[in-house]
C-alpha beads as a LAMMPS data file, in Angstrom:
LAMMPS data file: protein, C-alpha beads

326 atoms
325 bonds

1 atom types
1 bond types

-500.0 500.0 xlo xhi
-500.0 500.0 ylo yhi
-500.0 500.0 zlo zhi

Masses

1 110.0

Atoms # bond

1 1 1 146.150 -220.732 -243.756
2 1 1 145.062 -222.152 -247.061
3 1 1 142.265 -220.466 -249.095
4 1 1 139.985 -222.912 -248.783
5 1 1 140.045 -221.954 -244.686
6 1 1 139.572 -218.159 -245.411
7 1 1 136.605 -219.088 -247.481
8 1 1 135.843 -221.274 -244.769
9 1 1 135.734 -218.642 -242.104
10 1 1 134.236 -215.822 -244.751
11 1 1 131.346 -217.898 -244.974
12 1 1 131.009 -218.871 -241.451
13 1 1 131.069 -215.008 -240.910
14 1 1 128.627 -213.864 -243.286
15 1 1 125.981 -216.757 -241.896
16 1 1 127.052 -215.293 -238.033
17 1 1 126.065 -211.541 -238.976
18 1 1 122.832 -212.605 -241.438
19 1 1 121.018 -215.576 -239.426
20 1 1 118.221 -215.951 -242.632
21 1 1 121.330 -217.500 -244.105
22 1 1 121.341 -220.419 -241.963
23 1 1 119.481 -223.432 -242.001
24 1 1 118.511 -225.269 -239.404
25 1 1 120.458 -228.533 -239.173
26 1 1 118.298 -231.537 -240.564
27 1 1 118.333 -234.829 -238.159
28 1 1 120.199 -236.492 -240.492
29 1 1 122.981 -235.302 -242.966
30 1 1 120.872 -237.465 -245.777
31 1 1 117.837 -235.559 -245.188
32 1 1 119.526 -231.798 -247.046
33 1 1 119.584 -232.774 -250.349
34 1 1 122.186 -229.976 -251.226
35 1 1 124.803 -232.533 -249.159
36 1 1 126.116 -234.902 -250.740
37 1 1 128.606 -237.620 -250.250
38 1 1 130.815 -239.967 -251.839
39 1 1 128.644 -242.889 -251.954
40 1 1 130.637 -246.021 -250.540
41 1 1 129.392 -249.294 -252.487
42 1 1 128.111 -251.911 -249.970
43 1 1 129.896 -255.114 -250.567
44 1 1 127.748 -257.942 -252.076
45 1 1 129.190 -260.437 -250.130
46 1 1 129.638 -264.191 -250.746
47 1 1 127.786 -267.082 -251.004
48 1 1 128.122 -269.372 -247.711
49 1 1 130.311 -271.935 -248.345
50 1 1 131.036 -275.359 -246.356
51 1 1 134.521 -275.610 -244.232
52 1 1 137.078 -277.419 -246.279
53 1 1 138.996 -279.861 -245.812
54 1 1 142.085 -280.017 -244.008
55 1 1 144.996 -279.337 -246.551
56 1 1 148.599 -279.348 -245.136
57 1 1 150.205 -275.651 -245.505
58 1 1 153.720 -274.241 -244.606
59 1 1 154.852 -274.391 -241.177
60 1 1 152.061 -276.982 -240.011
61 1 1 154.156 -279.255 -237.654
62 1 1 153.080 -283.145 -237.757
63 1 1 154.358 -286.294 -235.674
64 1 1 154.907 -289.322 -237.587
65 1 1 154.936 -292.769 -236.099
66 1 1 154.760 -296.393 -238.115
67 1 1 153.445 -299.252 -237.041
68 1 1 156.597 -301.932 -238.129
69 1 1 158.489 -304.684 -236.532
70 1 1 161.355 -301.764 -236.703
71 1 1 158.943 -298.942 -235.349
72 1 1 159.905 -295.479 -236.358
73 1 1 158.427 -291.915 -234.547
74 1 1 159.515 -288.488 -235.000
75 1 1 157.538 -286.113 -232.592
76 1 1 157.929 -282.553 -234.940
77 1 1 158.497 -282.636 -238.538
78 1 1 158.090 -279.124 -240.130
79 1 1 156.526 -278.693 -243.397
80 1 1 159.315 -275.741 -245.039
81 1 1 158.506 -272.980 -247.161
82 1 1 158.517 -274.294 -250.129
83 1 1 156.020 -276.999 -248.646
84 1 1 158.439 -279.972 -248.215
85 1 1 158.568 -282.833 -245.630
86 1 1 161.616 -283.907 -244.922
87 1 1 161.378 -287.517 -242.637
88 1 1 164.097 -289.670 -242.280
89 1 1 164.685 -292.389 -245.131
90 1 1 162.322 -290.412 -247.208
91 1 1 164.089 -286.997 -248.322
92 1 1 162.218 -284.291 -249.308
93 1 1 158.131 -284.949 -249.918
94 1 1 155.966 -282.637 -251.233
95 1 1 152.877 -282.501 -249.028
96 1 1 151.826 -278.614 -249.269
97 1 1 148.266 -278.947 -250.264
98 1 1 147.883 -282.014 -249.658
99 1 1 145.640 -284.079 -247.260
100 1 1 147.038 -285.729 -243.922
101 1 1 146.002 -289.313 -245.962
102 1 1 147.424 -288.206 -249.130
103 1 1 150.516 -287.124 -247.086
104 1 1 150.869 -290.459 -245.403
105 1 1 150.946 -292.519 -248.427
106 1 1 153.162 -290.603 -250.175
107 1 1 155.471 -291.166 -247.231
108 1 1 154.459 -294.863 -247.115
109 1 1 155.488 -295.047 -250.865
110 1 1 159.180 -294.246 -250.133
111 1 1 159.546 -295.966 -246.800
112 1 1 158.534 -299.546 -248.496
113 1 1 162.223 -299.531 -250.080
114 1 1 163.456 -299.865 -246.447
115 1 1 159.850 -301.915 -244.866
116 1 1 157.431 -303.348 -247.268
117 1 1 154.766 -303.885 -244.777
118 1 1 155.294 -300.898 -242.057
119 1 1 151.668 -298.466 -242.014
120 1 1 152.848 -294.543 -241.346
121 1 1 150.644 -292.413 -239.369
122 1 1 150.734 -288.833 -239.502
123 1 1 149.057 -286.593 -236.393
124 1 1 148.927 -282.839 -236.790
125 1 1 151.147 -281.575 -233.422
126 1 1 150.867 -277.621 -234.290
127 1 1 148.668 -276.545 -237.112
128 1 1 151.244 -273.384 -237.226
129 1 1 150.884 -273.120 -240.749
130 1 1 146.927 -272.999 -240.868
131 1 1 147.261 -269.030 -239.512
132 1 1 145.799 -265.805 -240.390
133 1 1 146.817 -262.025 -239.518
134 1 1 145.176 -259.133 -237.793
135 1 1 146.240 -255.578 -238.648
136 1 1 145.830 -252.191 -237.717
137 1 1 143.449 -250.376 -234.719
138 1 1 142.763 -253.636 -232.781
139 1 1 143.652 -254.447 -229.436
140 1 1 145.703 -257.518 -229.887
141 1 1 146.930 -257.178 -233.467
142 1 1 149.086 -260.367 -234.308
143 1 1 148.974 -264.203 -235.834
144 1 1 146.139 -266.792 -234.523
145 1 1 146.710 -269.651 -235.615
146 1 1 143.051 -271.689 -237.280
147 1 1 142.979 -274.858 -234.884
148 1 1 139.306 -275.203 -236.138
149 1 1 136.828 -273.428 -238.576
150 1 1 136.931 -269.786 -238.041
151 1 1 134.900 -266.912 -239.351
152 1 1 135.444 -263.235 -239.299
153 1 1 133.594 -262.582 -236.449
154 1 1 135.661 -264.879 -234.678
155 1 1 139.000 -263.745 -235.585
156 1 1 137.698 -260.073 -234.465
157 1 1 136.900 -261.412 -231.071
158 1 1 140.068 -263.807 -230.867
159 1 1 142.095 -260.420 -231.216
160 1 1 140.216 -258.460 -228.822
161 1 1 137.694 -256.376 -231.070
162 1 1 138.832 -252.621 -232.067
163 1 1 140.995 -250.187 -229.977
164 1 1 139.068 -248.195 -227.388
165 1 1 140.295 -245.054 -225.741
166 1 1 138.593 -244.505 -222.155
167 1 1 137.410 -240.308 -222.628
168 1 1 136.162 -238.244 -219.852
169 1 1 132.573 -239.076 -221.167
170 1 1 132.869 -242.188 -222.356
171 1 1 134.550 -245.149 -224.173
172 1 1 135.263 -244.947 -228.362
173 1 1 135.770 -246.902 -230.643
174 1 1 139.102 -246.147 -232.741
175 1 1 138.963 -248.814 -235.264
176 1 1 136.706 -248.043 -238.375
177 1 1 135.214 -251.214 -239.250
178 1 1 133.228 -249.335 -242.338
179 1 1 136.832 -249.000 -243.844
180 1 1 138.201 -252.842 -243.072
181 1 1 138.782 -255.044 -245.312
182 1 1 139.380 -259.237 -245.385
183 1 1 142.555 -260.068 -248.029
184 1 1 142.965 -263.319 -249.390
185 1 1 146.360 -263.750 -251.789
186 1 1 146.557 -259.984 -251.346
187 1 1 142.998 -259.261 -252.704
188 1 1 140.357 -257.581 -250.769
189 1 1 136.969 -260.103 -250.517
190 1 1 133.725 -258.653 -251.358
191 1 1 132.507 -258.462 -247.411
192 1 1 130.931 -256.306 -244.961
193 1 1 132.886 -256.459 -241.689
194 1 1 129.523 -254.945 -239.884
195 1 1 127.724 -257.106 -241.731
196 1 1 130.112 -259.917 -240.686
197 1 1 129.731 -258.856 -237.057
198 1 1 125.860 -258.692 -236.963
199 1 1 126.058 -262.496 -238.216
200 1 1 125.166 -262.305 -242.121
201 1 1 126.173 -265.640 -243.529
202 1 1 127.192 -263.835 -246.913
203 1 1 129.642 -261.531 -245.331
204 1 1 130.790 -263.664 -241.849
205 1 1 132.805 -265.906 -244.494
206 1 1 134.872 -268.772 -242.694
207 1 1 138.755 -267.602 -243.321
208 1 1 141.521 -269.585 -245.166
209 1 1 144.788 -269.564 -244.391
210 1 1 147.074 -266.637 -244.472
211 1 1 143.871 -264.620 -244.264
212 1 1 144.956 -260.775 -243.244
213 1 1 142.050 -258.884 -241.853
214 1 1 142.757 -254.763 -241.511
215 1 1 141.285 -252.358 -239.669
216 1 1 142.265 -248.655 -240.189
217 1 1 142.291 -246.203 -237.626
218 1 1 139.725 -243.674 -237.678
219 1 1 142.032 -241.052 -239.390
220 1 1 140.246 -238.225 -240.952
221 1 1 136.700 -239.947 -239.478
222 1 1 136.460 -236.989 -236.630
223 1 1 134.456 -234.588 -235.377
224 1 1 135.854 -231.147 -233.957
225 1 1 133.836 -229.675 -230.969
226 1 1 135.444 -225.661 -230.613
227 1 1 133.707 -222.335 -229.225
228 1 1 132.159 -222.653 -226.098
229 1 1 132.485 -225.915 -224.898
230 1 1 134.703 -226.633 -221.517
231 1 1 136.910 -228.979 -223.458
232 1 1 137.420 -228.582 -227.040
233 1 1 138.575 -231.594 -228.556
234 1 1 138.587 -233.814 -231.665
235 1 1 136.259 -236.594 -231.351
236 1 1 136.434 -240.023 -233.155
237 1 1 133.301 -240.145 -235.581
238 1 1 131.095 -243.408 -236.040
239 1 1 128.069 -243.909 -237.811
240 1 1 124.945 -242.262 -235.476
241 1 1 127.441 -240.110 -233.486
242 1 1 124.711 -237.370 -232.356
243 1 1 125.058 -233.721 -231.844
244 1 1 124.355 -234.208 -227.760
245 1 1 126.904 -236.794 -227.416
246 1 1 130.141 -234.570 -228.845
247 1 1 128.389 -231.419 -226.984
248 1 1 128.658 -234.154 -223.887
249 1 1 132.394 -235.279 -224.528
250 1 1 133.074 -232.105 -224.773
251 1 1 132.428 -231.818 -220.806
252 1 1 129.416 -229.277 -221.898
253 1 1 128.746 -225.969 -222.530
254 1 1 130.852 -223.062 -221.197
255 1 1 128.832 -220.336 -218.801
256 1 1 128.401 -218.012 -222.108
257 1 1 127.595 -220.547 -224.218
258 1 1 123.985 -219.369 -226.413
259 1 1 122.541 -223.429 -226.085
260 1 1 120.077 -221.829 -228.649
261 1 1 122.726 -221.138 -231.368
262 1 1 125.185 -224.007 -232.323
263 1 1 126.579 -224.325 -235.657
264 1 1 127.468 -226.952 -238.038
265 1 1 129.975 -226.443 -240.546
266 1 1 129.885 -229.904 -243.116
267 1 1 130.813 -230.796 -246.155
268 1 1 134.088 -229.593 -248.251
269 1 1 135.920 -226.687 -247.431
270 1 1 135.898 -225.292 -250.956
271 1 1 132.014 -225.552 -250.210
272 1 1 130.930 -226.071 -246.725
273 1 1 126.975 -226.263 -245.573
274 1 1 126.622 -223.959 -242.725
275 1 1 123.528 -224.970 -240.196
276 1 1 122.185 -223.985 -237.095
277 1 1 120.938 -226.044 -234.299
278 1 1 119.742 -225.623 -230.733
279 1 1 120.412 -227.165 -227.671
280 1 1 118.209 -225.744 -225.806
281 1 1 114.999 -226.745 -227.947
282 1 1 116.623 -230.457 -228.104
283 1 1 116.566 -230.537 -223.849
284 1 1 112.784 -229.300 -224.375
285 1 1 111.591 -231.706 -226.572
286 1 1 110.924 -229.611 -229.813
287 1 1 113.942 -230.665 -232.130
288 1 1 115.417 -233.629 -232.483
289 1 1 119.323 -234.645 -231.956
290 1 1 121.211 -233.912 -235.088
291 1 1 123.272 -236.880 -236.388
292 1 1 126.883 -235.882 -237.624
293 1 1 128.910 -236.600 -240.764
294 1 1 132.391 -237.715 -240.854
295 1 1 134.487 -234.407 -240.497
296 1 1 131.484 -232.020 -239.023
297 1 1 132.658 -228.381 -236.850
298 1 1 130.626 -227.588 -234.319
299 1 1 130.950 -224.535 -232.900
300 1 1 129.224 -223.126 -229.671
301 1 1 128.871 -219.417 -229.947
302 1 1 128.373 -217.011 -227.295
303 1 1 125.601 -215.190 -225.811
304 1 1 126.674 -212.057 -227.453
305 1 1 128.315 -213.139 -230.892
306 1 1 126.229 -211.246 -233.609
307 1 1 128.288 -209.647 -236.060
308 1 1 131.158 -211.206 -238.984
309 1 1 133.755 -209.684 -236.785
310 1 1 132.746 -211.407 -233.380
311 1 1 132.315 -215.111 -235.171
312 1 1 135.737 -214.424 -237.495
313 1 1 138.092 -213.225 -234.450
314 1 1 137.030 -216.342 -232.464
315 1 1 137.272 -219.102 -234.894
316 1 1 140.571 -217.742 -236.840
317 1 1 142.917 -218.705 -234.226
318 1 1 140.986 -221.951 -233.502
319 1 1 141.439 -223.613 -236.834
320 1 1 144.740 -222.027 -237.293
321 1 1 145.950 -224.088 -234.072
322 1 1 144.148 -227.001 -234.758
323 1 1 143.372 -227.829 -238.362
324 1 1 140.024 -229.833 -239.558
325 1 1 140.564 -233.052 -240.099
326 1 1 139.918 -234.572 -243.667

Bonds

1 1 1 2
2 1 2 3
3 1 3 4
4 1 4 5
5 1 5 6
6 1 6 7
7 1 7 8
8 1 8 9
9 1 9 10
10 1 10 11
11 1 11 12
12 1 12 13
13 1 13 14
14 1 14 15
15 1 15 16
16 1 16 17
17 1 17 18
18 1 18 19
19 1 19 20
20 1 20 21
21 1 21 22
22 1 22 23
23 1 23 24
24 1 24 25
25 1 25 26
26 1 26 27
27 1 27 28
28 1 28 29
29 1 29 30
30 1 30 31
31 1 31 32
32 1 32 33
33 1 33 34
34 1 34 35
35 1 35 36
36 1 36 37
37 1 37 38
38 1 38 39
39 1 39 40
40 1 40 41
41 1 41 42
42 1 42 43
43 1 43 44
44 1 44 45
45 1 45 46
46 1 46 47
47 1 47 48
48 1 48 49
49 1 49 50
50 1 50 51
51 1 51 52
52 1 52 53
53 1 53 54
54 1 54 55
55 1 55 56
56 1 56 57
57 1 57 58
58 1 58 59
59 1 59 60
60 1 60 61
61 1 61 62
62 1 62 63
63 1 63 64
64 1 64 65
65 1 65 66
66 1 66 67
67 1 67 68
68 1 68 69
69 1 69 70
70 1 70 71
71 1 71 72
72 1 72 73
73 1 73 74
74 1 74 75
75 1 75 76
76 1 76 77
77 1 77 78
78 1 78 79
79 1 79 80
80 1 80 81
81 1 81 82
82 1 82 83
83 1 83 84
84 1 84 85
85 1 85 86
86 1 86 87
87 1 87 88
88 1 88 89
89 1 89 90
90 1 90 91
91 1 91 92
92 1 92 93
93 1 93 94
94 1 94 95
95 1 95 96
96 1 96 97
97 1 97 98
98 1 98 99
99 1 99 100
100 1 100 101
101 1 101 102
102 1 102 103
103 1 103 104
104 1 104 105
105 1 105 106
106 1 106 107
107 1 107 108
108 1 108 109
109 1 109 110
110 1 110 111
111 1 111 112
112 1 112 113
113 1 113 114
114 1 114 115
115 1 115 116
116 1 116 117
117 1 117 118
118 1 118 119
119 1 119 120
120 1 120 121
121 1 121 122
122 1 122 123
123 1 123 124
124 1 124 125
125 1 125 126
126 1 126 127
127 1 127 128
128 1 128 129
129 1 129 130
130 1 130 131
131 1 131 132
132 1 132 133
133 1 133 134
134 1 134 135
135 1 135 136
136 1 136 137
137 1 137 138
138 1 138 139
139 1 139 140
140 1 140 141
141 1 141 142
142 1 142 143
143 1 143 144
144 1 144 145
145 1 145 146
146 1 146 147
147 1 147 148
148 1 148 149
149 1 149 150
150 1 150 151
151 1 151 152
152 1 152 153
153 1 153 154
154 1 154 155
155 1 155 156
156 1 156 157
157 1 157 158
158 1 158 159
159 1 159 160
160 1 160 161
161 1 161 162
162 1 162 163
163 1 163 164
164 1 164 165
165 1 165 166
166 1 166 167
167 1 167 168
168 1 168 169
169 1 169 170
170 1 170 171
171 1 171 172
172 1 172 173
173 1 173 174
174 1 174 175
175 1 175 176
176 1 176 177
177 1 177 178
178 1 178 179
179 1 179 180
180 1 180 181
181 1 181 182
182 1 182 183
183 1 183 184
184 1 184 185
185 1 185 186
186 1 186 187
187 1 187 188
188 1 188 189
189 1 189 190
190 1 190 191
191 1 191 192
192 1 192 193
193 1 193 194
194 1 194 195
195 1 195 196
196 1 196 197
197 1 197 198
198 1 198 199
199 1 199 200
200 1 200 201
201 1 201 202
202 1 202 203
203 1 203 204
204 1 204 205
205 1 205 206
206 1 206 207
207 1 207 208
208 1 208 209
209 1 209 210
210 1 210 211
211 1 211 212
212 1 212 213
213 1 213 214
214 1 214 215
215 1 215 216
216 1 216 217
217 1 217 218
218 1 218 219
219 1 219 220
220 1 220 221
221 1 221 222
222 1 222 223
223 1 223 224
224 1 224 225
225 1 225 226
226 1 226 227
227 1 227 228
228 1 228 229
229 1 229 230
230 1 230 231
231 1 231 232
232 1 232 233
233 1 233 234
234 1 234 235
235 1 235 236
236 1 236 237
237 1 237 238
238 1 238 239
239 1 239 240
240 1 240 241
241 1 241 242
242 1 242 243
243 1 243 244
244 1 244 245
245 1 245 246
246 1 246 247
247 1 247 248
248 1 248 249
249 1 249 250
250 1 250 251
251 1 251 252
252 1 252 253
253 1 253 254
254 1 254 255
255 1 255 256
256 1 256 257
257 1 257 258
258 1 258 259
259 1 259 260
260 1 260 261
261 1 261 262
262 1 262 263
263 1 263 264
264 1 264 265
265 1 265 266
266 1 266 267
267 1 267 268
268 1 268 269
269 1 269 270
270 1 270 271
271 1 271 272
272 1 272 273
273 1 273 274
274 1 274 275
275 1 275 276
276 1 276 277
277 1 277 278
278 1 278 279
279 1 279 280
280 1 280 281
281 1 281 282
282 1 282 283
283 1 283 284
284 1 284 285
285 1 285 286
286 1 286 287
287 1 287 288
288 1 288 289
289 1 289 290
290 1 290 291
291 1 291 292
292 1 292 293
293 1 293 294
294 1 294 295
295 1 295 296
296 1 296 297
297 1 297 298
298 1 298 299
299 1 299 300
300 1 300 301
301 1 301 302
302 1 302 303
303 1 303 304
304 1 304 305
305 1 305 306
306 1 306 307
307 1 307 308
308 1 308 309
309 1 309 310
310 1 310 311
311 1 311 312
312 1 312 313
313 1 313 314
314 1 314 315
315 1 315 316
316 1 316 317
317 1 317 318
318 1 318 319
319 1 319 320
320 1 320 321
321 1 321 322
322 1 322 323
323 1 323 324
324 1 324 325
325 1 325 326
């Protein structure tokens, strides 16, 4: 066991033996001035911009048709990875970044040496080059084609939203939307995915070809429930997660549990904050439901837990077998 774990257990033991040292759990983590977390600045968003005109991209598939005495028709022509279109009689023509009208003019200029009066018509058979990727903890990761102007919220819906797990008590999300990022040319855009899903136009931006939406898993963002519960477990954390919810997901308390003495360990193991909450008071309406922070440990004591030794002997094997995620 690490020195930090030993220090944590020592703090738990001391607080168990001397209840006066315990602090009543605040309703929200921010209400305790002594507990601080690293501030994560919220992205400022981007100025709303109109949809850009269609520009050809590598991978797009076009249909070519000429109006002429000797008409030419090619149903599928692909823009190669270098951005060139290879059409009959024209050779390689750079069309990446060009509009359809500009590409038609380029082809028509090349074909005039063979047909002075022919008119070239290009249509998009498949906008395969206008693709974006969704990676990480989503229901359907992969590549999606932008057939029309598409925004961040639309893309996440196309991918089926974040991954979910069916628990005994409820369905929980496994993707960390707070940490999700939209990458463009390898750089993250200054937008918040949760605010995009709420419809904020500064964050729910239009996508560009080859954008990548990455949704990380909720690893390290969890709450561990230990002690006198029916099903000790690790529960994915999300903003607003409450003490009553995690106890319900742990299938409630055992017969020996002390409903008036639920311990919450919060913060880094080098300097943890220790709190006491009462489920009994919550049920009676004389206390508020505690909002949990990332990495909290919820420990439900027994009726007869009174000394430091009792708590220490109970917590040591639990934390050794199931280390607290960070």
